[in-house]
Backbone as CSV, one residue per row, in Angstrom:
resi,resn,N_x,N_y,N_z,CA_x,CA_y,CA_z,C_x,C_y,C_z
1,UNK,-87.285,-103.417,68.177,-86.124,-103.327,67.281,-86.548,-102.988,65.853
2,UNK,-87.690,-102.312,65.742,-88.207,-101.966,64.423,-87.198,-101.117,63.660
3,UNK,-86.946,-101.512,62.408,-86.028,-100.762,61.574,-84.568,-101.151,61.750
4,UNK,-84.273,-102.008,62.709,-82.902,-102.422,62.975,-82.509,-103.597,62.074
5,UNK,-81.234,-103.643,61.696,-80.700,-104.785,60.961,-80.309,-105.851,61.978
6,UNK,-80.869,-107.039,61.842,-80.567,-108.146,62.745,-79.431,-108.966,62.130
7,UNK,-78.382,-109.265,62.883,-77.291,-110.066,62.319,-77.778,-111.442,61.872
8,UNK,-77.289,-111.897,60.735,-77.648,-113.232,60.249,-77.034,-114.322,61.118
9,UNK,-75.852,-114.037,61.641,-75.140,-115.031,62.454,-74.541,-114.316,63.662
10,UNK,-75.053,-114.650,64.833,-74.580,-114.066,66.091,-73.701,-115.067,66.818
11,UNK,-72.505,-114.651,67.174,-71.626,-115.480,67.985,-71.581,-114.909,69.395
12,UNK,-71.518,-115.782,70.387,-71.448,-115.288,71.757,-70.527,-116.169,72.596
13,UNK,-69.635,-115.512,73.338,-68.715,-116.191,74.250,-69.252,-115.988,75.656
14,UNK,-69.726,-117.068,76.256,-70.375,-116.998,77.562,-69.311,-117.068,78.654
15,UNK,-68.809,-115.920,79.063,-67.697,-115.896,80.008,-68.119,-115.265,81.338
16,UNK,-67.636,-115.844,82.424,-67.844,-115.214,83.726,-68.613,-116.027,84.746
17,UNK,-68.992,-117.262,84.424,-69.751,-118.067,85.388,-68.984,-118.305,86.682
18,UNK,-67.719,-118.658,86.552,-66.921,-118.951,87.753,-66.692,-117.690,88.576
19,UNK,-66.387,-116.597,87.906,-66.152,-115.347,88.635,-67.431,-114.865,89.321
20,UNK,-68.570,-115.132,88.665,-69.856,-114.777,89.271,-70.069,-115.577,90.554
21,UNK,-69.693,-116.861,90.511,-69.848,-117.721,91.683,-68.957,-117.241,92.828
22,UNK,-67.721,-116.906,92.512,-66.787,-116.403,93.538,-67.324,-115.113,94.140
23,UNK,-67.819,-114.239,93.280,-68.374,-112.964,93.728,-69.522,-113.170,94.715
24,UNK,-70.296,-114.231,94.501,-71.443,-114.513,95.367,-71.137,-115.588,96.414
25,UNK,-69.823,-115.888,96.572,-69.333,-116.838,97.589,-69.982,-118.215,97.441
26,UNK,-69.997,-118.687,96.199,-70.551,-119.996,95.883,-69.468,-120.887,95.278
27,UNK,-69.716,-122.177,95.233,-68.795,-123.091,94.558,-68.772,-122.741,93.070
28,UNK,-67.619,-122.950,92.430,-67.456,-122.573,91.021,-68.549,-123.175,90.139
29,UNK,-68.888,-124.447,90.383,-69.856,-125.091,89.504,-71.260,-124.531,89.679
30,UNK,-71.525,-123.873,90.825,-72.829,-123.239,91.017,-73.034,-122.092,90.019
31,UNK,-71.941,-121.444,89.674,-72.031,-120.375,88.694,-72.510,-120.884,87.346
32,UNK,-72.131,-122.120,87.021,-72.565,-122.712,85.755,-74.069,-122.973,85.751
33,UNK,-74.636,-123.311,86.914,-76.088,-123.503,87.006,-76.816,-122.205,86.650
34,UNK,-76.342,-121.105,87.233,-76.960,-119.808,86.948,-76.728,-119.416,85.488
35,UNK,-75.549,-119.769,84.962,-75.251,-119.482,83.563,-76.167,-120.246,82.620
36,UNK,-76.478,-121.497,82.982,-77.370,-122.325,82.154,-78.784,-121.740,82.133
37,UNK,-79.239,-121.273,83.283,-80.568,-120.648,83.347,-80.625,-119.402,82.467
38,UNK,-79.557,-118.622,82.494,-79.521,-117.415,81.671,-79.476,-117.769,80.184
39,UNK,-78.788,-118.862,79.857,-78.672,-119.248,78.457,-80.032,-119.627,77.877
40,UNK,-80.869,-120.294,78.665,-82.217,-120.630,78.213,-82.984,-119.358,77.841
41,UNK,-82.881,-118.351,78.699,-83.558,-117.082,78.438,-82.978,-116.411,77.197
42,UNK,-81.658,-116.469,77.066,-80.971,-115.860,75.933,-81.480,-116.428,74.606
43,UNK,-81.656,-117.742,74.544,-82.139,-118.356,73.309,-83.563,-117.901,72.976
44,UNK,-84.365,-117.702,74.002,-85.716,-117.174,73.783,-85.649,-115.758,73.218
45,UNK,-84.740,-114.940,73.738,-84.585,-113.567,73.243,-84.161,-113.571,71.776
46,UNK,-83.251,-114.495,71.445,-82.778,-114.581,70.056,-83.915,-114.975,69.130
47,UNK,-84.802,-115.840,69.606,-85.954,-116.239,68.804,-86.912,-115.067,68.621
48,UNK,-87.120,-114.298,69.686,-87.988,-113.120,69.588,-87.470,-112.151,68.528
49,UNK,-86.135,-112.045,68.444,-85.511,-111.149,67.473,-85.381,-111.793,66.093
50,UNK,-85.686,-113.097,66.032,-85.619,-113.856,64.776,-84.208,-113.851,64.180
51,UNK,-83.228,-114.073,65.027,-81.840,-114.191,64.563,-81.690,-115.562,63.907
52,UNK,-81.315,-115.610,62.635,-81.286,-116.881,61.906,-80.338,-117.934,62.472
53,UNK,-79.155,-117.493,62.927,-78.172,-118.467,63.411,-77.402,-117.903,64.608
54,UNK,-77.257,-118.752,65.624,-76.511,-118.378,66.824,-75.457,-119.451,67.098
55,UNK,-74.225,-119.013,67.324,-73.157,-119.936,67.724,-72.675,-119.517,69.106
56,UNK,-72.835,-120.407,70.084,-72.513,-120.085,71.470,-71.360,-120.941,71.974
57,UNK,-70.349,-120.271,72.515,-69.169,-120.952,73.058,-69.510,-121.428,74.467
58,UNK,-69.910,-122.681,74.566,-70.363,-123.249,75.830,-69.218,-123.883,76.613
59,UNK,-68.344,-124.613,75.907,-67.257,-125.334,76.576,-66.091,-125.477,75.615
60,UNK,-64.951,-124.912,75.981,-63.776,-125.013,75.119,-62.989,-126.276,75.452
61,UNK,-62.090,-126.666,74.567,-61.230,-127.823,74.826,-60.378,-127.569,76.067
62,UNK,-59.974,-126.317,76.272,-59.154,-125.972,77.438,-59.954,-126.049,78.739
63,UNK,-61.263,-125.782,78.658,-62.122,-125.863,79.849,-62.109,-127.263,80.456
64,UNK,-61.871,-128.264,79.620,-61.870,-129.644,80.096,-60.674,-129.934,81.004
65,UNK,-59.712,-129.012,81.035,-58.525,-129.186,81.888,-58.695,-128.536,83.258
66,UNK,-59.873,-127.990,83.530,-60.126,-127.376,84.835,-60.225,-128.463,85.907
67,UNK,-60.320,-128.074,87.186,-60.414,-129.071,88.255,-61.471,-130.133,87.965
68,UNK,-61.133,-131.392,88.270,-61.990,-132.530,87.915,-63.426,-132.390,88.417
69,UNK,-63.599,-131.943,89.655,-64.950,-131.818,90.209,-65.773,-130.805,89.426
70,UNK,-65.141,-129.672,89.081,-65.863,-128.644,88.337,-66.290,-129.157,86.973
71,UNK,-65.365,-129.839,86.277,-65.675,-130.375,84.949,-66.789,-131.413,85.039
72,UNK,-66.697,-132.285,86.050,-67.703,-133.331,86.244,-69.082,-132.723,86.477
73,UNK,-69.142,-131.701,87.321,-70.421,-131.050,87.618,-70.955,-130.304,86.401
74,UNK,-70.050,-129.696,85.646,-70.449,-128.955,84.448,-71.052,-129.892,83.403
75,UNK,-70.405,-131.028,83.175,-70.907,-131.989,82.194,-72.213,-132.626,82.666
76,UNK,-72.321,-132.864,83.975,-73.560,-133.418,84.527,-74.711,-132.426,84.339
77,UNK,-74.423,-131.140,84.585,-75.425,-130.094,84.390,-75.846,-130.009,82.929
78,UNK,-74.874,-130.065,82.040,-75.144,-129.973,80.606,-76.058,-131.118,80.170
79,UNK,-75.749,-132.329,80.625,-76.552,-133.505,80.284,-77.971,-133.358,80.841
80,UNK,-78.075,-132.892,82.073,-79.383,-132.716,82.704,-80.245,-131.725,81.924
81,UNK,-79.642,-130.597,81.520,-80.387,-129.582,80.772,-80.837,-130.103,79.408
82,UNK,-79.967,-130.870,78.757,-80.315,-131.414,77.447,-81.399,-132.482,77.561
83,UNK,-81.326,-133.301,78.611,-82.358,-134.314,78.816,-83.708,-133.659,79.100
84,UNK,-83.675,-132.561,79.835,-84.905,-131.818,80.102,-85.487,-131.279,78.802
85,UNK,-84.623,-130.746,77.964,-85.057,-130.226,76.674,-85.624,-131.341,75.802
86,UNK,-84.922,-132.469,75.788,-85.342,-133.613,74.977,-86.684,-134.170,75.455
87,UNK,-86.905,-134.143,76.775,-88.111,-134.737,77.347,-89.371,-133.913,77.188
88,UNK,-89.235,-132.650,76.817,-90.413,-131.797,76.656,-91.198,-132.215,75.415
89,UNK,-92.506,-132.347,75.589,-93.350,-132.774,74.472,-93.283,-131.782,73.323
90,UNK,-93.275,-130.496,73.655,-93.148,-129.453,72.638,-92.141,-128.436,73.160
91,UNK,-90.859,-128.693,72.905,-89.813,-127.788,73.368,-89.774,-126.553,72.489
92,UNK,-89.004,-125.551,72.896,-88.920,-124.346,72.068,-88.253,-124.661,70.729
93,UNK,-87.459,-125.741,70.672,-86.848,-126.145,69.398,-87.931,-126.571,68.411
94,UNK,-88.913,-127.323,68.922,-90.026,-127.766,68.074,-90.968,-126.610,67.759
95,UNK,-91.253,-125.813,68.782,-92.190,-124.703,68.614,-91.739,-123.729,67.539
96,UNK,-90.434,-123.433,67.536,-89.926,-122.443,66.591,-89.158,-123.067,65.421
97,UNK,-89.174,-124.396,65.350,-88.510,-125.129,64.264,-87.027,-124.751,64.170
98,UNK,-86.328,-124.998,65.264,-84.910,-124.664,65.379,-84.054,-125.929,65.269
99,UNK,-83.078,-125.875,64.411,-82.103,-126.962,64.306,-80.999,-126.721,65.327
100,UNK,-80.718,-127.719,66.179,-79.646,-127.584,67.165,-78.493,-128.504,66.792
101,UNK,-77.296,-127.921,66.763,-76.091,-128.682,66.427,-75.083,-128.569,67.571
102,UNK,-74.355,-129.636,67.799,-73.288,-129.627,68.796,-71.971,-129.749,68.033
103,UNK,-71.110,-128.768,68.229,-69.923,-128.628,67.383,-68.662,-128.651,68.234
104,UNK,-67.740,-129.548,67.909,-66.480,-129.624,68.635,-65.935,-131.041,68.584
105,UNK,-64.939,-131.319,69.406,-64.356,-132.661,69.488,-65.197,-133.459,70.481
106,UNK,-66.346,-133.916,70.036,-67.310,-134.565,70.916,-66.795,-135.883,71.488
107,UNK,-65.741,-136.437,70.909,-65.173,-137.688,71.428,-64.591,-137.501,72.824
108,UNK,-64.330,-136.260,73.208,-63.782,-135.981,74.533,-64.861,-135.978,75.618
109,UNK,-66.120,-136.110,75.220,-67.231,-136.037,76.159,-67.721,-137.431,76.540
110,UNK,-68.362,-137.568,77.706,-68.895,-138.869,78.132,-69.901,-139.417,77.125
111,UNK,-69.933,-140.743,77.001,-70.795,-141.394,76.016,-72.263,-141.044,76.224
112,UNK,-72.717,-141.028,77.486,-74.124,-140.724,77.759,-74.517,-139.350,77.268
113,UNK,-73.628,-138.385,77.442,-73.887,-137.019,76.983,-73.928,-136.969,75.468
114,UNK,-73.012,-137.677,74.819,-72.970,-137.692,73.348,-74.242,-138.312,72.772
115,UNK,-74.784,-139.297,73.457,-76.002,-139.941,72.959,-77.198,-138.987,73.008
116,UNK,-77.285,-138.209,74.084,-78.364,-137.224,74.182,-78.209,-136.183,73.075
117,UNK,-76.979,-135.724,72.874,-76.703,-134.752,71.809,-77.130,-135.308,70.450
118,UNK,-76.774,-136.568,70.214,-77.105,-137.193,68.937,-78.600,-137.260,68.701
119,UNK,-79.342,-137.597,69.747,-80.802,-137.689,69.604,-81.421,-136.325,69.318
120,UNK,-80.915,-135.295,69.980,-81.443,-133.951,69.748,-81.120,-133.482,68.329
121,UNK,-79.895,-133.759,67.867,-79.523,-133.364,66.503,-80.371,-134.101,65.472
122,UNK,-80.608,-135.389,65.717,-81.443,-136.168,64.787,-82.871,-135.628,64.759
123,UNK,-83.393,-135.306,65.939,-84.770,-134.841,66.054,-84.982,-133.494,65.373
124,UNK,-83.976,-132.616,65.456,-84.145,-131.253,64.924,-83.535,-131.060,63.541
125,UNK,-82.982,-132.119,62.983,-82.330,-132.024,61.678,-83.279,-131.505,60.594
126,UNK,-84.565,-131.815,60.750,-85.558,-131.441,59.736,-85.890,-129.959,59.750
127,UNK,-85.549,-129.259,60.833,-85.904,-127.843,60.943,-84.886,-126.960,60.227
128,UNK,-85.367,-125.860,59.663,-84.442,-124.965,58.951,-84.756,-123.482,59.121
129,UNK,-85.690,-123.143,60.034,-85.991,-121.728,60.248,-84.866,-121.021,61.000
130,UNK,-84.321,-121.700,62.013,-83.235,-121.147,62.832,-82.213,-122.250,63.081
131,UNK,-80.979,-121.822,63.373,-79.921,-122.773,63.720,-79.228,-122.305,64.997
132,UNK,-79.042,-123.235,65.940,-78.256,-122.959,67.142,-77.079,-123.919,67.144
133,UNK,-75.874,-123.375,67.103,-74.654,-124.172,67.197,-74.117,-124.050,68.620
134,UNK,-74.113,-125.157,69.352,-73.524,-125.145,70.685,-72.100,-125.673,70.561
135,UNK,-71.142,-124.798,70.789,-69.736,-125.156,70.642,-69.276,-125.814,71.953
136,UNK,-69.095,-127.132,71.892,-68.804,-127.930,73.082,-67.523,-128.732,72.845
137,UNK,-66.592,-128.664,73.816,-65.272,-129.276,73.626,-64.708,-128.761,72.298
138,UNK,-64.898,-127.464,72.098,-64.556,-126.829,70.822,-63.320,-125.947,70.955
139,UNK,-62.562,-125.877,69.876,-61.450,-124.938,69.763,-61.273,-124.603,68.300
140,UNK,-61.028,-123.340,67.996,-60.878,-122.932,66.609,-59.722,-123.623,65.910
141,UNK,-58.619,-123.845,66.636,-57.466,-124.527,66.037,-57.811,-125.978,65.710
142,UNK,-58.612,-126.593,66.588,-59.075,-127.963,66.323,-59.909,-127.992,65.045
143,UNK,-60.829,-127.046,64.917,-61.697,-127.018,63.745,-60.891,-126.853,62.455
144,UNK,-59.939,-125.935,62.462,-59.126,-125.711,61.267,-58.247,-126.922,60.950
145,UNK,-57.693,-127.537,61.994,-56.869,-128.733,61.791,-57.684,-129.837,61.138
146,UNK,-58.919,-130.032,61.633,-59.779,-131.061,61.060,-60.137,-130.735,59.615
147,UNK,-60.339,-129.460,59.323,-60.653,-129.047,57.948,-59.494,-129.371,57.009
148,UNK,-58.262,-129.071,57.458,-57.096,-129.339,56.617,-56.884,-130.843,56.427
149,UNK,-57.217,-131.628,57.446,-57.103,-133.087,57.323,-58.060,-133.602,56.239
150,UNK,-59.279,-133.068,56.245,-60.265,-133.478,55.240,-59.796,-133.108,53.841
151,UNK,-59.239,-131.902,53.719,-58.742,-131.443,52.414,-57.599,-132.330,51.936
152,UNK,-56.674,-132.649,52.859,-55.523,-133.491,52.507,-55.969,-134.894,52.092
153,UNK,-56.958,-135.443,52.796,-57.462,-136.779,52.478,-58.065,-136.809,51.081
154,UNK,-58.867,-135.802,50.757,-59.486,-135.728,49.439,-58.424,-135.544,48.350
155,UNK,-57.381,-134.772,48.696,-56.304,-134.535,47.727,-55.560,-135.834,47.406
156,UNK,-55.328,-136.630,48.433,-54.643,-137.912,48.231,-55.491,-138.859,47.398
157,UNK,-56.801,-138.829,47.627,-57.705,-139.706,46.877,-57.786,-139.308,45.405
158,UNK,-57.785,-137.987,45.160,-57.925,-137.492,43.779,-56.585,-137.269,43.080
159,UNK,-55.526,-137.151,43.877,-54.218,-136.891,43.294,-54.029,-135.452,42.884
160,UNK,-54.918,-134.587,43.340,-54.849,-133.158,43.006,-55.057,-132.350,44.279
161,UNK,-54.175,-131.374,44.517,-54.306,-130.530,45.699,-54.629,-129.099,45.270
162,UNK,-55.833,-128.676,45.582,-56.247,-127.308,45.300,-56.895,-126.744,46.560
163,UNK,-56.309,-125.661,47.085,-56.860,-125.056,48.288,-57.222,-123.607,48.013
164,UNK,-58.491,-123.302,48.197,-58.975,-121.930,48.058,-59.756,-121.578,49.321
165,UNK,-60.184,-120.338,49.400,-61.005,-119.902,50.526,-62.269,-120.763,50.616
166,UNK,-62.874,-121.027,49.467,-64.098,-121.833,49.442,-63.829,-123.274,49.857
167,UNK,-62.652,-123.799,49.505,-62.294,-125.164,49.888,-62.262,-125.296,51.400
168,UNK,-61.637,-124.316,52.049,-61.539,-124.347,53.507,-62.909,-124.201,54.144
169,UNK,-63.686,-123.227,53.679,-65.019,-122.991,54.251,-65.910,-124.220,54.112
170,UNK,-65.788,-124.917,52.999,-66.604,-126.103,52.749,-66.330,-127.196,53.769
171,UNK,-65.138,-127.211,54.330,-64.737,-128.270,55.255,-64.759,-127.852,56.727
172,UNK,-65.260,-126.662,57.006,-65.380,-126.217,58.394,-66.598,-126.864,59.054
173,UNK,-66.596,-126.908,60.377,-67.730,-127.456,61.116,-68.933,-126.510,61.044
174,UNK,-68.656,-125.208,61.035,-69.691,-124.185,60.820,-69.212,-123.329,59.664
175,UNK,-69.998,-123.234,58.620,-69.510,-122.626,57.378,-69.802,-121.130,57.235
176,UNK,-70.779,-120.614,57.971,-71.198,-119.223,57.787,-70.385,-118.243,58.636
177,UNK,-70.064,-117.112,58.045,-69.313,-116.081,58.762,-70.172,-115.438,59.849
178,UNK,-69.538,-115.039,60.936,-70.223,-114.371,62.035,-70.306,-112.879,61.745
179,UNK,-71.479,-112.305,61.967,-71.668,-110.867,61.773,-71.364,-110.087,63.055
180,UNK,-71.886,-110.558,64.154,-71.722,-109.889,65.442,-71.234,-110.903,66.471
181,UNK,-70.143,-110.563,67.163,-69.590,-111.425,68.210,-69.628,-110.670,69.532
182,UNK,-70.348,-111.229,70.504,-70.456,-110.642,71.834,-69.674,-111.499,72.817
183,UNK,-68.902,-110.833,73.663,-68.220,-111.556,74.748,-68.535,-110.883,76.076
184,UNK,-69.028,-111.679,77.019,-69.245,-111.165,78.367,-67.976,-111.396,79.194
185,UNK,-67.914,-110.779,80.367,-66.792,-111.041,81.277,-65.641,-110.076,81.176
186,UNK,-65.661,-109.187,80.173,-64.665,-108.127,80.108,-63.309,-108.471,79.540
187,UNK,-63.107,-109.685,79.070,-61.799,-110.067,78.497,-61.748,-109.690,77.015
188,UNK,-60.646,-109.057,76.614,-60.510,-108.577,75.231,-59.740,-109.578,74.371
189,UNK,-60.352,-110.727,74.162,-59.776,-111.739,73.270,-60.902,-112.675,72.839
190,UNK,-60.665,-113.427,71.763,-61.699,-114.348,71.288,-61.474,-115.769,71.785
191,UNK,-60.340,-116.032,72.431,-60.093,-117.315,73.099,-60.322,-118.542,72.212
192,UNK,-59.784,-118.494,71.001,-59.824,-119.662,70.112,-61.242,-119.981,69.642
193,UNK,-62.094,-118.947,69.575,-63.483,-119.142,69.160,-63.672,-118.768,67.696
194,UNK,-63.872,-119.746,66.862,-64.232,-119.571,65.460,-63.404,-118.481,64.768
195,UNK,-62.074,-118.606,64.764,-61.226,-117.545,64.185,-61.469,-117.286,62.705
196,UNK,-61.813,-118.325,61.941,-62.074,-118.131,60.510,-63.392,-117.385,60.311
197,UNK,-64.431,-117.866,60.972,-65.767,-117.297,60.791,-65.879,-115.885,61.380
198,UNK,-65.077,-115.590,62.404,-65.170,-114.289,63.083,-64.152,-113.276,62.566
199,UNK,-63.523,-113.570,61.444,-62.453,-112.709,60.929,-62.887,-111.254,60.763
200,UNK,-64.124,-111.029,60.314,-64.621,-109.667,60.127,-65.891,-109.397,60.935
201,UNK,-66.048,-110.148,62.011,-67.212,-109.917,62.875,-67.047,-108.601,63.628
202,UNK,-68.168,-107.946,63.891,-68.152,-106.781,64.768,-68.094,-107.306,66.200
203,UNK,-67.083,-106.873,66.938,-66.829,-107.408,68.278,-67.291,-106.431,69.354
204,UNK,-68.089,-106.935,70.295,-68.541,-106.132,71.429,-68.198,-106.863,72.721
205,UNK,-67.427,-106.200,73.583,-67.027,-106.764,74.870,-67.855,-106.112,75.973
206,UNK,-68.458,-106.939,76.801,-69.228,-106.429,77.936,-68.519,-106.809,79.235
207,UNK,-68.463,-105.883,80.169,-67.839,-106.165,81.463,-68.715,-107.040,82.355
208,UNK,-69.980,-107.135,82.031,-70.894,-107.966,82.813,-70.497,-109.436,82.732
209,UNK,-70.630,-110.146,83.856,-70.428,-111.586,83.863,-71.672,-112.251,83.275
210,UNK,-71.496,-113.415,82.654,-72.585,-114.023,81.901,-73.894,-114.156,82.679
211,UNK,-73.905,-114.636,83.928,-75.195,-114.767,84.626,-75.935,-113.441,84.831
212,UNK,-75.233,-112.312,84.681,-75.861,-110.995,84.845,-76.319,-110.390,83.520
213,UNK,-76.076,-111.097,82.417,-76.451,-110.615,81.084,-77.973,-110.503,80.991
214,UNK,-78.457,-109.434,80.385,-79.902,-109.195,80.295,-80.360,-109.044,78.845
215,UNK,-81.659,-109.062,78.689,-82.240,-108.839,77.364,-81.891,-107.436,76.874
216,UNK,-81.878,-106.479,77.779,-81.501,-105.113,77.402,-80.066,-105.068,76.885
217,UNK,-79.178,-105.851,77.496,-77.789,-105.907,77.020,-77.739,-106.400,75.580
218,UNK,-78.518,-107.443,75.285,-78.555,-107.977,73.922,-79.084,-106.924,72.951
219,UNK,-80.145,-106.245,73.331,-80.712,-105.199,72.482,-79.700,-104.088,72.234
220,UNK,-78.990,-103.693,73.288,-77.994,-102.624,73.155,-76.855,-103.040,72.230
221,UNK,-76.479,-104.322,72.288,-75.419,-104.818,71.404,-75.868,-104.737,69.942
222,UNK,-77.105,-105.065,69.682,-77.610,-105.006,68.310,-77.747,-103.551,67.845
223,UNK,-78.122,-102.672,68.758,-78.158,-101.241,68.401,-76.756,-100.747,68.046
224,UNK,-75.768,-101.161,68.835,-74.382,-100.772,68.556,-73.931,-101.353,67.216
225,UNK,-74.313,-102.592,66.947,-73.993,-103.242,65.674,-74.534,-102.424,64.503
226,UNK,-75.729,-101.874,64.666,-76.356,-101.074,63.611,-75.645,-99.740,63.388
227,UNK,-74.937,-99.252,64.384,-74.226,-97.976,64.252,-72.915,-98.128,63.491
228,UNK,-72.414,-99.326,63.426,-71.094,-99.540,62.834,-71.165,-99.697,61.322
229,UNK,-70.113,-99.218,60.682,-70.008,-99.367,59.233,-69.049,-100.531,58.944
230,UNK,-69.588,-101.572,58.423,-68.780,-102.771,58.169,-67.994,-102.616,56.865
231,UNK,-66.678,-102.694,56.965,-65.816,-102.436,55.800,-65.198,-103.708,55.223
232,UNK,-65.133,-104.782,56.004,-64.552,-106.048,55.526,-63.157,-105.860,54.951
233,UNK,-62.379,-104.970,55.578,-60.999,-104.775,55.159,-60.806,-103.758,54.047
234,UNK,-61.913,-103.204,53.494,-61.778,-102.251,52.380,-61.643,-100.831,52.889
């Protein structure tokens, strides 16, 4: 990727695990296993490219309303993968000094899973070379609602209400704007994913289902990103 501009903040919507499972005549939750394996590889690719920040839509608030067995298996898989990561003496988070954050309404998740998340966030808090935001039990409307609640609370305490673009950004769960947003699975929508941060992101939709995503696909997306002229509304 010599000579290419690497996005400072890459957003990715990991879509297609269930459809991949159906396509291969597997149980829906099996698709999530394959998706998790691909995600591990994806993070390694992002590190190779030295992308400063990645925000990945892992689990939306609406996903929690799927069939109980699927949700249970998905959360169990997520916990297992995080425990594996936590248990490694020198994980890729430590090796590359990556800060990992879990962003969303975490109160909706099982206590055991939240505890693992908390330990990983505490352990990697000291790192600042790269940031990975895992959007879990996340929804853009939830994030904005929480931001406005914080603003209103501060306004009541101070007796002054002032809302600017910077005020809102300061109270978001993730404050940096997304440069490039990739969505797998072929759906042409952002599905409540970081609407504020992705307002002027370059959007690339891939028809490939997430478990079929490759390193070449990521490279091609960045090449396409480099071809575009970003106008930011001007």
